[in-house]
C-alpha positions in Angstrom: -23.8 -3.0 -53.0 -20.7 -1.0 -52.2 -17.4 -2.6 -53.3 -13.8 -1.6 -52.5 -10.6 -2.9 -54.0 -7.0 -2.0 -53.2 -4.0 -2.9 -55.2 -0.9 -1.7 -56.9 -1.3 1.4 -59.2 -0.6 -0.3 -62.5 -3.0 -3.2 -62.0 -5.8 -1.0 -60.8 -5.3 1.5 -63.6 -4.8 -0.9 -66.5 -7.0 -3.8 -65.4 -9.6 -3.0 -62.7 -10.8 0.5 -64.0 -11.4 -0.8 -67.5 -13.4 -3.8 -66.0 -15.6 -1.3 -64.1 -16.4 0.4 -67.4 -17.0 -2.9 -69.1 -19.4 -4.0 -66.4 -21.3 -0.7 -66.6 -20.4 1.0 -63.4 -20.8 4.8 -63.9 -19.3 6.4 -60.8 -15.9 5.2 -59.3 -14.1 6.9 -56.4 -10.3 6.7 -56.7 -7.9 7.2 -53.8 -4.1 6.9 -53.9 -2.6 5.4 -50.7 1.0 6.3 -50.1 3.4 3.6 -48.8 3.6 3.5 -45.0 7.1 2.0 -44.9 10.1 3.2 -46.9 10.0 -0.1 -48.9 6.2 0.1 -49.6 4.9 1.2 -53.0 2.0 3.5 -53.5 -1.4 1.7 -53.8 -4.7 2.7 -55.3 -8.1 2.1 -53.7 -11.3 2.3 -55.7 -14.8 2.2 -54.3 -18.0 2.0 -56.3 -21.7 1.0 -56.1 -22.9 -1.9 -58.2 -26.0 -4.1 -58.2 -25.8 -7.9 -57.8 -25.4 -8.6 -61.5 -22.7 -6.0 -62.0 -21.0 -7.2 -58.9 -21.0 -10.8 -60.0 -19.7 -10.0 -63.5 -17.1 -7.6 -62.0 -15.8 -10.3 -59.6 -15.8 -12.9 -62.3 -13.7 -10.7 -64.6 -11.3 -9.6 -61.8 -10.8 -13.2 -60.8 -10.1 -14.1 -64.4 -7.5 -11.4 -64.8 -6.1 -11.5 -61.2 -6.4 -15.2 -60.5 -8.3 -17.1 -57.9 -8.2 -16.2 -54.2 -4.9 -17.3 -52.7 -3.2 -17.9 -56.0 0.3 -16.7 -56.7 -0.9 -14.5 -59.6 -3.1 -12.5 -57.2 -0.4 -12.3 -54.6 2.1 -10.9 -57.1 -0.5 -8.3 -58.2 -0.9 -7.2 -54.5 -4.7 -7.2 -55.0 -7.1 -7.4 -52.0 -10.8 -7.6 -52.4 -12.1 -6.1 -49.2 -15.2 -8.1 -49.1 -13.2 -11.3 -48.8 -10.8 -9.7 -46.4 -13.5 -8.5 -44.1 -15.1 -11.9 -44.0 -11.8 -13.4 -43.0 -11.3 -10.7 -40.3 -14.8 -11.3 -38.9 -14.1 -15.1 -38.8 -10.8 -14.6 -36.9 -12.4 -12.1 -34.5 -15.3 -14.5 -33.8 -13.0 -17.4 -33.2 -10.8 -15.3 -30.8 -14.0 -14.2 -29.0 -15.3 -17.7 -28.5 -11.9 -18.9 -27.4 -11.5 -16.1 -24.9 -15.0 -16.8 -23.6 -14.1 -20.4 -23.1 -10.9 -19.5 -21.3 -12.2 -16.6 -19.1 -15.5 -18.1 -17.9 -16.6 -21.4 -16.4 -15.6 -23.7 -13.6 -12.3 -24.8 -15.1 -11.0 -21.2 -15.5 -12.1 -20.4 -12.0 -10.2 -23.4 -10.6 -7.1 -22.4 -12.7 -7.3 -18.8 -11.4 -7.7 -20.2 -7.8 -4.6 -22.4 -8.3 -2.6 -19.5 -9.6 -3.6 -17.3 -6.7 -3.0 -20.1 -4.2 0.5 -20.7 -5.6 1.4 -17.0 -5.4 -0.1 -16.6 -1.9 1.2 -19.9 -0.7 4.8 -18.6 -1.0 3.8 -15.5 1.0 2.1 -17.6 3.6 5.2 -19.8 3.9 7.4 -16.8 4.4 5.1 -15.4 7.0 4.8 -18.8 8.8 8.6 -19.1 8.8 9.0 -15.6 10.2 6.3 -16.3 12.9 8.1 -19.6 13.7 11.4 -17.8 14.1 9.8 -15.2 16.3 8.2 -17.9 18.4 11.5 -19.7 18.8 13.2 -16.4 19.7 10.5 -15.7 22.3 10.9 -19.2 23.7 14.7 -18.7 23.9 14.4 -15.3 25.6 11.9 -16.9 28.1 14.4 -19.7 28.9 17.3 -17.2 29.4 15.1 -15.1 31.7 14.2 -18.2 33.7 17.8 -19.3 34.1 19.0 -15.9 35.0 16.3 -15.4 37.6 17.0 -18.9 39.0 20.7 -18.1 39.3 20.0 -14.7 41.0 17.7 -16.5 43.5 20.3 -19.1 44.3 23.0 -16.4 44.7 20.7 -14.4 47.0 20.4 -17.4 49.3 24.3 -17.7 49.6 26.4 -15.2 51.6 28.2 -14.1 48.4 28.8 -10.5 49.6 30.4 -11.6 52.9 32.7 -14.0 51.1 33.7 -11.3 48.5 34.2 -8.7 51.2 37.0 -10.9 52.6 38.8 -10.8 49.3 38.3 -7.2 48.3 35.6 -4.6 49.1 35.4 -3.5 45.4 34.3 -7.0 44.4 31.1 -6.6 46.5 30.2 -3.4 44.6 30.9 -5.1 41.3 28.8 -8.1 42.3 25.9 -5.9 43.4 26.0 -3.9 40.1 26.2 -7.2 38.1 23.1 -8.6 39.9 21.2 -5.3 39.3 22.2 -5.4 35.6 20.9 -9.0 35.3 17.7 -8.0 37.0 17.3 -5.1 34.6 17.9 -7.3 31.6 15.3 -9.8 32.9 12.7 -7.0 33.5 13.3 -5.7 30.0 13.0 -9.2 28.5 9.7 -9.7 30.3 8.3 -6.5 29.0 9.4 -7.4 25.4 7.8 -10.9 25.8 4.5 -9.2 26.9 4.5 -6.8 24.0 5.1 -9.5 21.4 2.6 -12.0 22.7 
């Protein structure tokens, strides 16, 4: 069984390496790990192969010297037994995977996703509906203006307006005719715009 231990240099050199000899481990690989941050100290990592009996005796002696898992003595020595750490990491990963599966799948999550999408799209739909309502009201107003102008032009055509204005001044008749043509042009343009925007 392969075992790995990382800790501060003095503890590994003075305590763990002699324990490996005491247990009967013949070959030990030693690796010095430099500090990754300016405040970090160098650490030493040792790896070795041991059978079940050697491993049990080794762990018992290390725990005796280094203290039990989670104790202050072990924390002060900055000792990590990777087997325990790997188990803890696997547990946390499995928990996170099961939690993410519960959250990402199933009817409840689908309903929650739908509600979120509905809320985001509902705002867009409201904006679009408001703009459509405004456009509809504008079109209605333009239609009413067109209707009133055309009604007024029809009434003025029935009256002898040009004869009456000619008595006052001949220039007024020309201005009246231009004004009626301008109003008719506006109405025609409005009608085209209404047809395009239907």
